N, C-alpha and C positions, 0 to 999 in steps of 0.2 A: 204088315206087308210081306208077301211071299219073298223068300231069298232070291237074289239075282245072280245068275252065272257070271255076269259082267265083273264081279268083284272077287270071284274065287281065286285063291292063290296069290292075291296081291297084298301088299303091306300098306296099312294106313296108320297114321298117328291121329289121335283124337284129343283135342285140348278143350277142357270145359265139360263138366259132367253134371249140369243141371238137367232139366227134362229133355231138352233136345239132344244133348251129348249122350245121355243114357240110351236114348232110342237109337242113336247112330251106332254105338258100341254093340248093342244087341243085334241090330240089323246086319252089320258087317260080319259079326261072329256067326250068325245063322247063314250068311252067304259064303262061308268058308274062307273069309279073308283073315289075314294075320293082323291083329289090332294091338297097338300100344296106346295106352290112355293115361291122361293125367288131369288132376284138379288139385288146387292148393288145399282143399278140404279133405281131411283123412276119411271122414264118413262117406264122402262121395266116391273116393277111390275104392273103399271096401265094397261098394255095390257092384263093381265090375271086375273084381280080382279073379273071378273064375272064368271070365271071358276075354281078358286082355292082360298083356304084360304092363306092369305099372312102371312108367318112366317119364320124366319130363322131356318133351321133344326138343327143348332148348339145349339139352345136354347130349343129344343123339346126332349121329351122322344120318341125315335125312335123304341122302342121294339115292338110296335104293327103295325109298317109299313111293307109292303111287300118288300120295297126296296127304296134306294135313287138313283134317276136318275140324274147324273151330266153331264153337257156339256163337250165335249172333251177339251175345253179350261181351265177347272178347273185343276190345278196342283195337282193331288191326291197324289203325292209323298211328298208334304209338306203342303197340306191343311188339317186343323184339321177335316174335314168331314170324312176322311178315318178312323181315330181312332174312331170317334164317331159311325160310322156304324159298325165297328168291335166290339166295346163294346156292341152294341145292337144286335149283331149277325144277322145282315141283310145285304143283298148284296148291293154293290156299282156297279151300272150298267149304261149303256148308251142307246141311242135310237136304236142302232143296236141290242142290246140284246132284247129289247121289240119287234122289228121286228122278231127276231128269235123265240121268244115265240109265236108270233101270226101266224107264218107260217102254222101250221096245219089247221087253219081255212080259209086259202086263197085257191083259185082254184089251182090245180096242176101246179107247176112251177119249174124252176131251178134258182140257184143263182150262179153268178160268182163274186168272191171277189178278189180284186187286192190290193197288198201292195208293199212297197219298199220305199227307201228314195227319189228316183227321178224317174220321168216318170209315176207316178201313174195316174195323170189326163189324160194325152194324151192316155195312154193305155186303161183306162176305157172308155173314149169317143170313141176311135177307135173300141173297141169290141162292144159297144152299136150300133155304126153306121153299122158295118158289120152285126150284127144280124138283124137290121131293113132292111138293104139292101137285106137280104135273105128272107124277108117277114114274119119274126117272131116277135110277139109283144115283146117289151123290155121297161124297165124302168131304168133310170139312177138315182143314189143316193149316199149318203154318204159324204165323205170328199170333193167331187167335188163341194160342195156348195148347194146340193139339199137334205135336210133332207128326208129320205125315208118314214117316217111316214106321211109326208105332201103330198106325191105323190099318184096319183090314182092307185088303185090296178089293176093288169093285169088279163086278161081273161086266161082261161086254156091254158097251153102250152107256156106261156110267160117266159121271162128270166129277172130277176133283176140283174143289173150290178152295183156293189158297190165298190167305192174307199174307202179303209180302212186305216186310219192312225194308227200308233202304239197306240195312245191314245184311239182310238175307240176299238181296239182289247183288250186293257187292261180292258175295261168296258164290255166285252162280254164273255159269258161262253158257249153258245151252238149254235153258228152260223155254221151249217154244210153246207159249200159251195159245190156245185156239182163240181165246178172247182175253185181252189184257186191258185193265182199267186203271186210269189215273184220275183220282178224285180232286186233288188240290195239292199245292205246295206252299207252305208258309214256314218261317224260320223255326227250326227244331233240331236237336241233336248236333248243334254246330260245334260241340266239343269233339265230334268224331270226323269232322270234315274241315278242309283247308278254309273254305268259305261257303256262303250260301249257294253260289253257282255250282260248286262241287256236289253239294247235297242234292240240288235239282238234277244234276247230271246222273247221279246214282239212280234216281227214280226213273229217268228216261231210258236207262239201260234195259228195263223190262221190255220195251218195244224193240230195241235193237236185236234182241235174241229171237224175235218172231219171224216166221215165214211170211212172205209177201202177201199171201192171200188170207192171213189170219187177222182178225179185227182188233183195232186199237180204239178203245172208247175213252175219250179225253174230255173231262169237264173243263170248260174254258172260262170259269168265273174268276180266275186270278191270272196275273200277267205271266208268271213263269210257265204255267200250264198252257196258256195260249201260245207261247213261243214254241213249246214242244210240239203242240198240235200243228202249228204252221210248218214246222220242219220235218214232220213225220211222213214217211212214205207208205204206200200200200193202201189198205182199207182203213181209213180214218173216219170215225164217227164222233163228231163234236157234239157235246151236250151242254146245257146250261140250266141252272135252276132259277134263272132270272124271271121267267114267266110265271103266271098264276097256275096253281095246281090245287085241286080239291083233295085235301088230306083228311077230311072229316071222318071217313070210314076206316082210317088206319090208326088205331088207338096207340100203337107203339111207334108211330112214325110222325110225331108232331114236330113243328118248328121248321124254319127255313132250311137248316142244314140237312134235315131228313128228306126234304124235297130233292136235293141233289143225290142223296143216297138212293132214293126210290127211282129216280130217272136213270141212274147208272144201272141199277138192278134190272129195270124193265128193258133197257137197251141190250144188256147181256142176255137176258132170257129170250128176247126176240131173235138174237143172233144164233141162239141154240135151237131155234125152231119151236119154242114153246108158245102156245096160243094165248090170246088175250084173256080168256076166261080164267085160265089157270094162274096167269100173272095177277089178275085182280084178286082172286081168291087168296093167293099167297100174301099179297099186301095187306089184306083185311085180317088174316089170321096170324101174321107174324107176331110172336110174343115179345120181341125185344131182347136185349142182352142184359145180363146181370152187370151192375155197376155203370151202366150207360143210360142215364135218364130213367132209371128203374124206379117204378112206383112202389115204395116200401109199405106205406100205410096211409090211411085217411082217418084222422082222429078229430071228431067234432068239426068236420069241414075243413081241417087243415091237412094239406097233402104233404107227405114226406117223400123226397126224391133223392135217390142215391146215384150221383154222377161221378163216382170216385175215379173213373177212367179218364176224366178230364185232367190230364197231367201238365197242361200248359195253358196260358191265357186264351189262345186261339181255340183250343178244344173246349174251354169252359164257356166261351161266348154264346154258342148255340143254345145251351140250357138257359142262360140268362134271357135270351131272346124268346124262349118258348113259354115262359110264365110271366104274367103281368105284375104280380105282387109277391116279392121274394124276400125271405130271410136267408141270407147267403152265408154258408160256412165255407171258408177257404183258408188255404195255407198249407205249408209243408216244406219241402226242399225246392227252392226256386230254380226255374230254368231261365228266368229273366228278372230284371229288377223293375218291371213295369207291368201294368194291366191294361195297356192301350187297346188290345183287341176286345176287351170286355167293356170299355168305356161307353160305347154307343148304347148300351143297355143298362147303364147305371140308374136310369129313371124307373126301372122295374124293381129296384132293390129298396125295400123298406128299411133294412138294417143289415150290417155285416158282422160276422163273428169270426175272428181270426185265430188260427191254431198253428202249432208247429214252429219250425225255425223262422218262418217269415211272419210270425204273429205281430212283432213290433213294426217291421217294415211296412206290412200291408195296413196296419192301423194308421200309421203316419200318412200313408198314401191316400187312404180312403176317408179319413176323418173330415177333411174339408168338404166332402161331397155327400156324406151320408152318416147316420149314427153307426158307431163301431164299438163292439165289445171285444177286448183282447182276452181271449179265453184260454189259450194255450193247449187245452186238451179237447178231444172230441166230445167227451161226456158233458163237460161244462157247456160247450157250444150248443149241443143239442138241447140241453135243459133250458138254457136262456132263450134260445130261439123258439122253442115250443111254448114257453110262457108268454112270449111277446106276440106270437102269430095269432091272427084272427081268422075266423071262418072265411074261406075263399082264398086264403093266402097259402104260400108254399114254403116249406123249410127245405132248402136245397143244399146238399153237399156237392159242390163243384169246385174242387180245390185249386185249380189252375197251377198246380205244383206236383212234383214227384212226391212219393210217399216215404222215401227211405230215411227220413229223419226219425219217424216214430213207428214205422211199420215195415214188414218184410216186402210188401208189394201193394199195388192199389186194391187188389182183392181183399187183403186183410183189412185195409183201411175202410173199404165199403162194408165189410162184415161188422166192423166195430160200430159204424154208423147205424146199421140195422139193429145191432144189439142195444145201442143207446136209445134208439126209438122204442124198441120193445120193452125197455125197462122204465119208461115214463109212467108215472102213476096217474 
């Protein structure tokens, strides 16, 4: 992103130097701001030492700073930086807020913002794909793993498509999306919020930042989203995946959950003025996302599917719904002690293979309902599932858990599944 004059000469503290934090330091430095940066990891600090002063903002007088930029991974509900910034009367912000403040200096453009508990990444990537299919310049960023400040700016008439987590919305004050989308709200990240209502309110803030004539697309298939839609002002477009939809020509968009993703993407594209032919072409040619119901291999009629991005039971349920005969690999670091969201599709599961920290817990939970093998590791689970699966069945990694017990992130977990499948004899 081209440097912005809005930040020149101002002082910012940056806390957290993963991908997002590194992009923030670089962008502010190129924008002639004075940057103080910190991360507990020495190797992360070393990466910015030529662009920032290294100091922990908790040990500084922050009163003369323009703001503290924190990475979305910093738990501001319990991290002392929140009180420190409040005492100094300076804003606690994120990279999306910096992008919002820089927008007036960018060539004329539009922004589509997508939030929701599940389906954000697929819908974000699908909208981006449809826009590019229509011949319109587009840029992908946000929670999908591409910090927007590290992306190249668009020419006039382009569209920025941003996946937005509730954490990113919490750190944003003025992102006025031309089109804002809420897909769904189900319990998640409750360790970061006082209660479920506070989590839902964080999602709803995306709409509160919009101008009155900008579109709010809200899927009303769950009660919290219906409530937000009923209370929203301005241009509100309510959508639902409850009706029938022919998805037969959309190879990467199978299953009921993808009907909702597709409807949301179609609604956004129409709001942007994209024609039906380009929309249909985009739906047909969408390749899907890595680690989200990703078809890894077909071995003797057995399909192997990597759904490592399913980090909670609600996110795993759509994959279970999409395939009729499944050998299910699940487990990791639990976000809940039940699999209630998955239970309606247990009749699709031929056998389960548990791994990670939850291997014992899920074995006890599932054993009364289906055959279970307590495998512990991915390699063992893939080997046993592959031996048991018959032609026409699916070996599915859809963990319903976070990955941090055995892996750096869900991507590394999905890569390990791919490698395990590739090593089968």
